[in-house]
ZAMARGU-4260 file (C-alpha; in steps of 0.2 Angstrom, whole numbers, plus 5000, padded with zeros to 4 digits):
<rodrens>
0) 5010/5156/4948 | 5009/5175/4943 | 5024/5184/4946 | 5024/5204/4951 | 5020/5215/4938
5) 5032/5225/4929 | 5024/5243/4933 | 5007/5245/4938 | 5010/5264/4931 | 5018/5259/4914
10) 5013/5270/4900 | 5005/5257/4891 | 4993/5256/4904 | 4989/5275/4908 | 4974/5283/4899
15) 4979/5281/4880 | 4971/5294/4868 | 4977/5284/4852 | 4964/5270/4858 | 4949/5281/4856
20) 4957/5284/4839 | 4958/5265/4836 | 4939/5265/4841 | 4937/5279/4828 | 4944/5271/4816
25) 4933/5256/4819 | 4917/5266/4819 | 4920/5273/4802 | 4925/5257/4796 | 4908/5251/4800
30) 4898/5266/4797 | 4905/5267/4780 | 4901/5250/4776 | 4884/5250/4781 | 4880/5267/4772
35) 4891/5263/4757 | 4895/5244/4755 | 4901/5245/4739 | 4913/5256/4743 | 4922/5249/4759
40) 4917/5229/4757 | 4928/5224/4772 | 4921/5239/4783 | 4912/5227/4795 | 4930/5219/4803
45) 4927/5237/4814 | 4918/5226/4825 | 4932/5213/4827 | 4944/5229/4831 | 4931/5234/4845
50) 4933/5216/4852 | 4951/5217/4854 | 4950/5234/4863 | 4937/5228/4874 | 4947/5213/4879
55) 4963/5223/4879 | 4956/5236/4891 | 4943/5228/4901 | 4955/5214/4906 | 4968/5226/4910
60) 4955/5234/4924 | 4951/5218/4931 | 4968/5211/4934 | 4974/5229/4940 | 4960/5229/4952
65) 4963/5212/4958 | 4982/5218/4961 | 4977/5231/4971 | 4965/5220/4980 | 4950/5231/4976
70) 4940/5220/4963 | 4923/5218/4967 | 4911/5209/4956 | 4896/5219/4960 | 4906/5235/4957
75) 4912/5228/4939 | 4895/5228/4934 | 4889/5243/4942 | 4901/5250/4931 | 4896/5241/4915
80) 4880/5247/4918 | 4882/5265/4920 | 4894/5264/4904 | 4884/5255/4892 | 4863/5255/4897
85) 4860/5275/4896 | 4863/5277/4878 | 4856/5259/4875 | 4840/5265/4883 | 4839/5279/4872
90) 4842/5272/4856 | 4830/5256/4859 | 4816/5269/4865 | 4818/5279/4849 | 4817/5263/4839
95) 4800/5260/4847 | 4794/5276/4845 | 4800/5278/4825 | 4792/5260/4822 | 4777/5264/4828
100) 4774/5277/4815 | 4784/5270/4800 | 4783/5253/4802 | 4772/5240/4795 | 4762/5226/4808
105) 4775/5212/4805 | 4790/5224/4803 | 4784/5232/4821 | 4781/5216/4829 | 4798/5209/4824
110) 4807/5225/4831 | 4797/5222/4845 | 4805/5204/4848 | 4823/5214/4843 | 4820/5228/4857
115) 4818/5213/4871 | 4832/5204/4864 | 4843/5220/4864 | 4838/5223/4882 | 4843/5207/4888
120) 4859/5206/4878 | 4853/5191/4868 | 4852/5199/4850 | 4866/5187/4844 | 4854/5171/4848
125) 4840/5177/4841 | 4849/5181/4825 | 4855/5164/4825 | 4837/5157/4825 | 4831/5170/4812
130) 4845/5168/4800 | 4841/5158/4785 | 4835/5154/4769 | 4819/5164/4772 | 4826/5179/4783
135) 4821/5197/4783 | 4833/5207/4773 | 4845/5217/4785 | 4840/5233/4781 | 4823/5229/4789
140) 4831/5227/4805 | 4835/5243/4814 | 4845/5232/4829 | 4852/5219/4819 | 4869/5227/4824
145) 4867/5226/4843 | 4872/5206/4841 | 4890/5213/4844 | 4885/5222/4861 | 4878/5203/4865
150) 4893/5195/4862 | 4903/5206/4874 | 4891/5205/4888 | 4889/5187/4887 | 4909/5186/4887
155) 4909/5198/4903 | 4897/5185/4911 | 4910/5173/4912 | 4927/5180/4910 | 4928/5191/4927
160) 4923/5176/4937 | 4936/5164/4929 | 4950/5178/4932 | 4943/5180/4951 | 4945/5160/4953
165) 4962/5161/4945 | 4968/5174/4956 | 4960/5167/4972 | 4968/5148/4968 | 4986/5156/4962
170) 4982/5150/4943 | 4993/5154/4930 | 4984/5171/4922 | 4993/5168/4905 | 4990/5151/4903
175) 4972/5153/4907 | 4970/5167/4894 | 4980/5158/4880 | 4971/5142/4884 | 4954/5149/4881
180) 4958/5159/4867 | 4967/5144/4856 | 4951/5134/4861 | 4940/5146/4854 | 4951/5150/4839
185) 4952/5131/4834 | 4932/5130/4837 | 4931/5144/4826 | 4942/5139/4811 | 4934/5121/4814
190) 4917/5125/4811 | 4916/5141/4801 | 4912/5130/4785 | 4899/5119/4792 | 4889/5132/4805
195) 4895/5149/4798 | 4879/5158/4806 | 4883/5149/4823 | 4903/5153/4822 | 4897/5172/4817
200) 4884/5174/4831 | 4889/5162/4846 | 4902/5169/4860 | 4912/5153/4862 | 4918/5157/4841
205) 4922/5173/4845 | 4928/5176/4862 | 4946/5173/4855 | 4945/5190/4848 | 4943/5197/4865
210) 4956/5187/4871 | 4970/5193/4860 | 4968/5209/4868 | 4968/5200/4885 | 4983/5191/4880
215) 4992/5210/4878 | 4985/5216/4893 | 4994/5202/4902 | 5009/5206/4892 | 5009/5224/4895
220) 5007/5223/4914 | 5019/5207/4918 | 5031/5207/4902 | 5032/5222/4893 | 5050/5228/4898
225) 5058/5210/4895 | 5049/5207/4878 | 5052/5226/4871 | 5071/5222/4876 | 5070/5206/4868
230) 5064/5212/4852 | 5076/5228/4851 | 5091/5216/4853 | 5084/5204/4840 | 5078/5217/4826
235) 5090/5233/4828 | 5110/5234/4828 | 5108/5250/4835 | 5100/5249/4852 | 5099/5267/4855
240) 5084/5272/4846 | 5078/5254/4844 | 5062/5255/4856 | 5056/5271/4846 | 5058/5261/4829
245) 5050/5245/4838 | 5035/5256/4841 | 5034/5265/4824 | 5036/5247/4816 | 5022/5239/4826
250) 5010/5254/4822 | 5014/5255/4804 | 5011/5236/4802 | 4995/5235/4813 | 4989/5250/4802
255) 4992/5242/4787 | 4984/5225/4793 | 4967/5235/4798 | 4969/5243/4781 | 4971/5228/4772
260) 4955/5221/4780 | 4943/5234/4776 | 4946/5234/4758 | 4952/5217/4753 | 4940/5206/4763
265) 4921/5205/4757 | 4905/5195/4763 | 4912/5181/4751 | 4925/5177/4761 | 4920/5164/4775
270) 4921/5175/4790 | 4927/5175/4803 | 4938/5160/4801 | 4957/5163/4798 | 4952/5179/4791
275) 4947/5188/4806 | 4967/5186/4811 | 4970/5201/4800 | 4961/5213/4810 | 4963/5208/4825
280) 4982/5205/4823 | 4983/5223/4816 | 4973/5231/4831 | 4984/5221/4844 | 4999/5228/4836
285) 4993/5247/4836 | 4988/5246/4853 | 5005/5236/4857 | 5015/5251/4847 | 5009/5263/4863
290) 5004/5281/4861 | 5020/5287/4856 | 5023/5277/4840 | 5022/5288/4825 | 5006/5284/4818
295) 4997/5283/4835 | 5003/5300/4840 | 5001/5308/4823 | 4983/5301/4817 | 4976/5291/4831
300) 4979/5304/4845 | 4972/5319/4834 | 4958/5327/4842 | 4946/5323/4828 | 4950/5304/4830
305) 4948/5306/4850 | 4931/5315/4848 | 4925/5301/4836 | 4931/5288/4849 | 4925/5296/4863
310) 4907/5294/4855 | 4910/5278/4845 | 4898/5268/4857 | 4882/5279/4854 | 4887/5280/4836
315) 4888/5263/4835 | 4870/5262/4841 | 4863/5277/4832 | 4868/5274/4815 | 4859/5258/4809
320) 4843/5261/4815 | 4842/5278/4806 | 4851/5270/4790 | 4837/5256/4791 | 4823/5269/4795
325) 4828/5278/4780 | 4827/5262/4769 | 4811/5259/4777 | 4804/5277/4772 | 4810/5277/4755
330) 4805/5259/4750 | 4821/5255/4743 | 4840/5258/4744 | 4841/5277/4749 | 4849/5290/4739
335) 4868/5294/4743 | 4862/5312/4751 | 4848/5302/4762 | 4862/5290/4769 | 4874/5304/4770
340) 4860/5315/4780 | 4857/5299/4791 | 4875/5297/4795 | 4876/5315/4800 | 4862/5314/4812
345) 4869/5299/4820 | 4886/5309/4825 | 4873/5322/4832 | 4863/5311/4841 | 4878/5300/4846
350) 4886/5316/4854 | 4871/5321/4862 | 4868/5305/4869 | 4887/5305/4876 | 4886/5322/4882
355) 4869/5325/4889 | 4865/5306/4893 | 4881/5296/4896 | 4892/5306/4904 | 4880/5313/4917
360) 4874/5296/4922 | 4892/5286/4922 | 4901/5297/4932 | 4886/5300/4943 | 4891/5291/4960
365) 4875/5291/4969 | 4871/5271/4972 | 4854/5272/4964 | 4860/5276/4946 | 4864/5258/4941
370) 4849/5248/4949 | 4838/5262/4941 | 4847/5260/4923 | 4843/5241/4925 | 4824/5244/4930
375) 4824/5255/4915 | 4830/5242/4902 | 4820/5229/4909 | 4806/5240/4906 | 4809/5245/4887
380) 4812/5226/4885 | 4795/5223/4893 | 4787/5235/4879 | 4796/5225/4866 | 4789/5209/4872
385) 4772/5218/4872 | 4773/5224/4855 | 4778/5208/4849 | 4764/5199/4858 | 4752/5211/4851
390) 4756/5206/4833 | 4765/5224/4830 | 4748/5233/4834 | 4738/5229/4819 | 4726/5241/4823
395) 4737/5257/4822 | 4732/5260/4803 | 4718/5251/4797 | 4722/5260/4780 | 4740/5251/4781
400) 4732/5234/4785 | 4717/5236/4772 | 4731/5238/4759 | 4742/5223/4766 | 4725/5212/4765
405) 4722/5219/4748 | 4741/5213/4741 | 4741/5198/4752 | 4757/5202/4757 | 4755/5199/4776
410) 4769/5192/4786 | 4769/5174/4778 | 4778/5164/4791 | 4767/5170/4806 | 4751/5165/4798
415) 4756/5146/4798 | 4760/5147/4779 | 4777/5136/4780 | 4772/5124/4795 | 4760/5116/4803
420) 4764/5105/4821 | 4752/5093/4818 | 4760/5090/4800 | 4777/5088/4806 | 4771/5078/4820
425) 4761/5065/4808 | 4775/5065/4793 | 4792/5066/4803 | 4804/5078/4811 | 4815/5081/4796
430) 4800/5092/4788 | 4803/5105/4801 | 4800/5120/4790 | 4789/5116/4776 | 4776/5103/4781
435) 4757/5107/4777 | 4741/5097/4774 | 4725/5102/4770 | 4716/5088/4780 | 4727/5079/4793
440) 4715/5065/4793 | 4717/5061/4775 | 4729/5051/4765 | 4736/5063/4754 | 4735/5060/4736
445) 4748/5075/4729 | 4764/5079/4735 | 4771/5096/4733 | 4789/5095/4734 | 4804/5109/4733
450) 4811/5125/4741 | 4802/5139/4744 | 4797/5144/4726 | 4789/5126/4730 | 4781/5133/4745
455) 4774/5148/4740 | 4763/5138/4728 | 4755/5130/4741 | 4740/5141/4747 | 4734/5143/4727
460) 4736/5124/4725 | 4729/5117/4740 | 4712/5125/4734 | 4713/5119/4716 | 4714/5102/4724
465) 4703/5104/4736 | 4690/5107/4724 | 4694/5092/4715 | 4693/5081/4731 | 4712/5078/4732
470) 4722/5082/4747 | 4739/5090/4744 | 4754/5088/4755 | 4768/5100/4754 | 4786/5093/4762
475) 4802/5104/4757 | 4816/5115/4764 | 4821/5133/4760 | 4837/5132/4748 | 4834/5115/4742
480) 4830/5109/4725 | 4819/5097/4723 | 4830/5082/4716 | 4838/5067/4724 | 4855/5071/4729
485) 4857/5090/4726 | 4864/5099/4740 | 4866/5119/4741 | 4878/5130/4751 | 4873/5148/4755
490) 4878/5160/4767 | 4871/5150/4782 | 4882/5135/4776 | 4877/5119/4771 | 4859/5114/4770
495) 4859/5096/4771 | 4846/5095/4758 | 4848/5076/4757 | 4840/5075/4774 | 4822/5084/4769
500) 4821/5081/4751 | 4827/5064/4748 | 4816/5057/4763 | 4801/5068/4754 | 4805/5059/4736
505) 4807/5042/4745 | 4791/5044/4755 | 4782/5049/4737 | 4788/5034/4729 | 4783/5023/4744
510) 4766/5029/4747 | 4752/5022/4738 | 4740/5036/4740 | 4752/5049/4732 | 4746/5049/4714
515) 4753/5066/4708 | 4770/5073/4714 | 4774/5092/4709 | 4790/5099/4708 | 4796/5116/4709
520) 4812/5127/4713 | 4820/5144/4709 | 4830/5137/4695 | 4835/5154/4689 | 4843/5159/4705
525) 4853/5142/4705 | 4859/5144/4689 | 4864/5162/4693 | 4871/5158/4710 | 4861/5171/4718
530) 4847/5171/4728 | 4841/5189/4726 | 4843/5201/4713 | 4835/5217/4722 | 4847/5221/4736
535) 4864/5226/4736 | 4869/5211/4745 | 4880/5196/4741 | 4869/5181/4742 | 4878/5166/4736
540) 4872/5150/4731 | 4884/5133/4726 | 4877/5118/4722 | 4886/5100/4723 | 4879/5083/4716
545) 4881/5068/4728 | 4881/5055/4714 | 4894/5065/4704 | 4905/5077/4714 | 4916/5082/4700
550) 4901/5090/4693 | 4904/5109/4696 | 4893/5120/4685 | 4876/5124/4693 | 4865/5118/4676
555) 4874/5103/4675 | 4871/5098/4693 | 4853/5102/4691 | 4851/5093/4673 | 4859/5077/4682
560) 4847/5078/4698 | 4832/5081/4687 | 4836/5067/4675 | 4837/5056/4689 | 4822/5060/4701
565) 4811/5062/4686 | 4816/5043/4679 | 4814/5037/4697 | 4797/5045/4700 | 4790/5040/4682
570) 4797/5022/4685 | 4786/5021/4702 | 4770/5026/4692 | 4770/5044/4700 | 4763/5058/4688
575) 4774/5070/4689 | 4771/5089/4686 | 4785/5101/4684 | 4783/5120/4687 | 4796/5134/4681
580) 4794/5145/4695 | 4790/5164/4694 | 4803/5176/4686 | 4815/5184/4700 | 4813/5203/4701
585) 4826/5214/4701 | 4816/5227/4714 | 4807/5226/4729 | 4788/5224/4724 | 4784/5234/4740
590) 4790/5249/4729 | 4774/5247/4719 | 4763/5252/4734 | 4760/5265/4745 | 4760/5255/4760
595) 4766/5266/4774 | 4759/5279/4785 | 4775/5289/4783 | 4787/5292/4769 | 4803/5300/4767
600) 4801/5313/4752 | 4788/5313/4739 | 4781/5294/4735 | 4788/5288/4718 | 4779/5271/4715
605) 4788/5260/4702 | 4777/5261/4688 | 4775/5248/4678 | 4777/5235/4693 | 4785/5223/4682
610) 4801/5217/4675 | 4804/5219/4657 | 4801/5203/4647 | 4818/5203/4638 | 4827/5204/4654
615) 4818/5188/4662 | 4822/5179/4646 | 4840/5184/4648 | 4841/5178/4665 | 4831/5162/4665
620) 4835/5158/4648 | 4850/5145/4651 | 4839/5136/4663 | 4824/5135/4653 | 4835/5128/4639
625) 4840/5115/4651 | 4823/5111/4657 | 4815/5108/4639 | 4829/5097/4636 | 4827/5086/4650
630) 4808/5086/4648 | 4811/5080/4630 | 4815/5065/4636 | 4801/5063/4649 | 4786/5068/4638
635) 4774/5060/4652 | 4779/5074/4663 | 4767/5089/4663 | 4775/5106/4663 | 4768/5121/4671
640) 4777/5138/4666 | 4774/5151/4678 | 4780/5166/4664 | 4762/5162/4656 | 4752/5167/4669
645) 4764/5181/4673 | 4771/5187/4658 | 4766/5195/4641 | 4775/5201/4626 | 4782/5217/4635
650) 4782/5212/4655 | 4783/5201/4668 | 4771/5208/4680 | 4773/5209/4699 | 4756/5220/4702
655) 4738/5215/4693 | 4724/5225/4695 | 4731/5234/4711 | 4734/5219/4719 | 4754/5213/4724
660) 4756/5195/4718 | 4773/5196/4726 | 4778/5197/4744 | 4797/5201/4739 | 4807/5200/4725
665) 4807/5181/4722 | 4791/5175/4732 | 4773/5177/4728 | 4759/5183/4740 | 4745/5174/4746
670) 4735/5183/4733 | 4750/5179/4720 | 4749/5160/4725 | 4730/5158/4722 | 4730/5170/4706
675) 4744/5158/4699 | 4739/5142/4703 | 4722/5144/4697 | 4728/5148/4679 | 4743/5135/4680
680) 4732/5121/4686 | 4717/5124/4675 | 4711/5108/4667
</rodrens>
């Protein structure tokens, strides 16, 4: 049963300039984090603050409309369309236009998919499937940030219906809100370590953040006077100014929690999980404090903060695409002034979008506005689908594609260089990421096992072995060392390496046709605990060993797994080849070639396109010592060292004779795979 509200005209329920100020605080955090991540490592929590604000405001509107007997589902969605579609259409259209001139085919194809996903508000679901060891760097995804809008809109496909049913059948509103909040939060905490990507992107795990705001909206409507009275009596001996002190205290504590979240949290924390309580509770307390609380009145209600808050939605839409395109146009992390310029342009474009587009359409009462916006957004999404289907319009820039064919750096996955369906169908669904074979009709005689640093050798090694009339089979999993019992955990969660690697090694031991087993891994990365040295991103790797969980140091785990694996394979009479994979670069090899039709500023190609040999020795030294120590006990194992091919006394080269050998900082290109394999496997 739902009691009568305290007062539908309660000041907490009127227009709140301080909530616009809270929006400003959230968007400032997000923009600074995206532009200068090392300055504000926890700025991503601005999105969580937005979730709370949205849940509070939208639930308040829905409940008040029901209480006034004027709620209409059609009207609710009509208002949502007029509120969120105009600026989104403009930004998606801009991204398609900018992508046409700035992006290479593979990048533009991916943008087309993301435009379609953004138009359909399913960006979060697309990103769940894209996240992983082989995922494209976030800077190359101009629409990455639309995941949060997708979560919100998916939530609002369900939440108004639940509230409508609650009113129709007289359910207890508070019980409904709190029950859903608790279920969502418990699922978030329960699954955050095992499935961090899914928990981050899927609405059922993030709904509690909106429902915290919804809970406050119910309290403000139904219980605010009673709650304020009880808290004042509990906390203050002098009741005369107790309410004012309570509001100031709530505002101060809320602001403190939000600030702590911005500066104390970072990407190494398991998030959202328990940590997300800090910013969400902070936002709730700031809203609960009311517009007359000192901090809300003096800071959040200032004219500057209100202005930023009013343009916060288009500013959120604009800032990341501009930063992303700046990254593309400079071939590396843009300089400080470039990033500051991108932010300034974002503010200007956000204001123009708000003043010239959003306000005119949002408050236009003509019935055709919402259906028209819906159709335009569908058309933009269809353009994105077309870009994706046309492979990013390869023929836009013949010069660009000629360069890319020369360096062998076309999109690896889209050319079937990771996976063949026929291979998985024959050798098992466990090998769903890496499964390739030259001739599916032949029994393989050589098996390549490992992570992506084994997989990138396949194109070259397959040609070498084919000339010897041997069929090479590639089985593996990104992020997984080719050793029994060694498991990997990354930002994406537990990779469950045994599901693939142990099966591949067992297959090698029991398959009589397989005479040779080739093992390779990104050993330096595992030893250092990082999978990328070229970006300012936290890309952590932790290892564990099933046979001895007490081992915690990466090199100890790798050594134990390597010894056990080599022992088993050699006892099974397999010839084992161990490859020390390529040097990890501390730069993006794309910065070595002028591969874009448009560049921001003068083109400064990296020269030499190489990692100093002394730095490679420093990075890989401990790992190499471990490998040498193990192989002394297995003299029958062949060692192929990539440094012998790629390095001289001064440098380890990412480009030779105008040909890029790397496709990114830790993986070979097709040309590089052939170049290295020919020399490593030479008789």
